C-alpha positions as CSV (number, residue, x, y, z in Angstrom):
1,M,97.5,108.9,79.9
2,S,97.8,108.6,76.2
3,Q,95.2,109.5,73.7
4,E,95.1,105.9,72.6
5,F,94.2,104.8,76.1
6,F,91.1,107.1,76.1
7,Q,90.1,106.0,72.6
8,N,90.2,102.3,73.7
9,Y,88.7,102.8,77.2
10,N,85.4,101.0,77.7
11,V,83.5,103.2,80.1
12,E,80.7,100.6,80.6
13,L,83.1,97.8,81.4
14,G,85.0,100.1,83.8
15,E,81.9,101.1,85.7
16,D,80.8,97.4,85.9
17,S,84.1,96.5,87.3
18,Y,83.9,99.3,89.8
19,H,80.5,98.2,91.0
20,K,81.6,94.6,91.3
21,N,84.5,95.7,93.5
22,I,82.2,97.6,95.8
23,I,80.1,94.5,96.2
24,V,83.2,92.5,97.1
25,L,84.4,95.1,99.6
26,R,81.0,95.4,101.2
27,G,80.8,91.6,101.5
28,M,84.1,91.8,103.5
29,G,82.5,94.2,105.9
30,F,83.8,97.5,104.6
31,V,81.6,100.5,104.6
32,V,81.9,101.7,100.9
33,P,79.7,104.4,99.4
34,D,79.1,104.2,95.7
35,I,80.8,107.5,94.8
36,L,80.4,107.0,91.0
37,T,76.6,106.8,91.2
38,I,76.4,109.7,93.5
39,V,78.6,111.9,91.3
40,K,76.9,110.9,88.1
41,S,73.5,111.7,89.6
42,H,74.5,115.0,91.2
43,E,73.6,118.3,89.5
44,L,77.2,119.6,90.0
45,V,78.8,116.6,88.2
46,R,80.7,118.9,85.9
47,E,82.3,120.6,88.8
48,Y,83.3,117.3,90.5
49,G,86.9,117.4,89.2
50,F,89.3,119.5,87.1
51,I,89.2,119.2,83.3
52,R,92.9,118.4,82.9
53,D,93.7,117.0,86.3
54,S,92.6,113.8,88.0
55,H,92.1,115.5,91.4
56,W,88.8,116.4,92.9
57,S,87.7,120.0,93.0
58,P,86.5,121.4,96.3
59,V,82.9,120.6,95.1
60,G,84.0,117.0,94.3
61,A,85.7,116.6,97.7
62,S,82.6,117.9,99.5
63,M,80.4,115.5,97.6
64,V,82.6,112.5,98.4
65,A,83.0,113.5,102.1
66,E,79.2,113.8,102.4
67,A,78.7,110.4,100.8
68,I,81.3,108.8,103.2
69,K,79.7,110.5,106.2
70,D,76.2,109.2,105.1
71,A,77.5,105.7,104.5
72,I,79.2,105.5,107.9
73,E,76.2,106.9,109.7
74,N,73.9,104.4,108.0
75,S,76.1,101.4,108.8
76,E,75.2,98.9,111.4
77,V,78.6,99.3,113.0
78,Y,78.1,103.0,113.6
79,K,74.6,102.4,114.9
80,N,75.9,100.0,117.5
81,I,78.8,102.0,119.0
82,E,78.7,104.4,121.9
83,H,78.7,107.9,120.7
84,T,80.5,110.9,122.2
85,D,79.7,114.5,121.5
86,F,82.7,116.7,120.7
87,S,82.9,120.4,120.2
88,T,85.7,122.7,118.9
89,E,86.4,125.8,120.9
90,L,89.1,128.3,121.0
91,T,91.3,128.1,124.1
92,E,92.0,131.3,126.1
93,Q,95.5,131.3,124.6
94,Q,94.2,131.0,121.0
95,Q,91.8,133.8,121.6
96,Q,94.7,136.1,122.5
97,L,96.4,135.6,119.2
């Protein structure tokens, strides 16, 4: 993105639009965590992404994954479904590798 874009970008307006879209999506029944608020309030906010890259860092990806997990676990849909416990185990063949 150009330098001009960043000079003219209205952060407050962007955040307001983001939060309005979350409300719309939740109103449609989607489980949508508010990632922006979580990231901004987290002590590792500076480690959330890369300085010159729009991708999440491993810290950022972990923060978002945790927020999504929490949002799903706290949703009414999740509370009302039958749960199955899973475990990951090495097979005998994998253990021989």
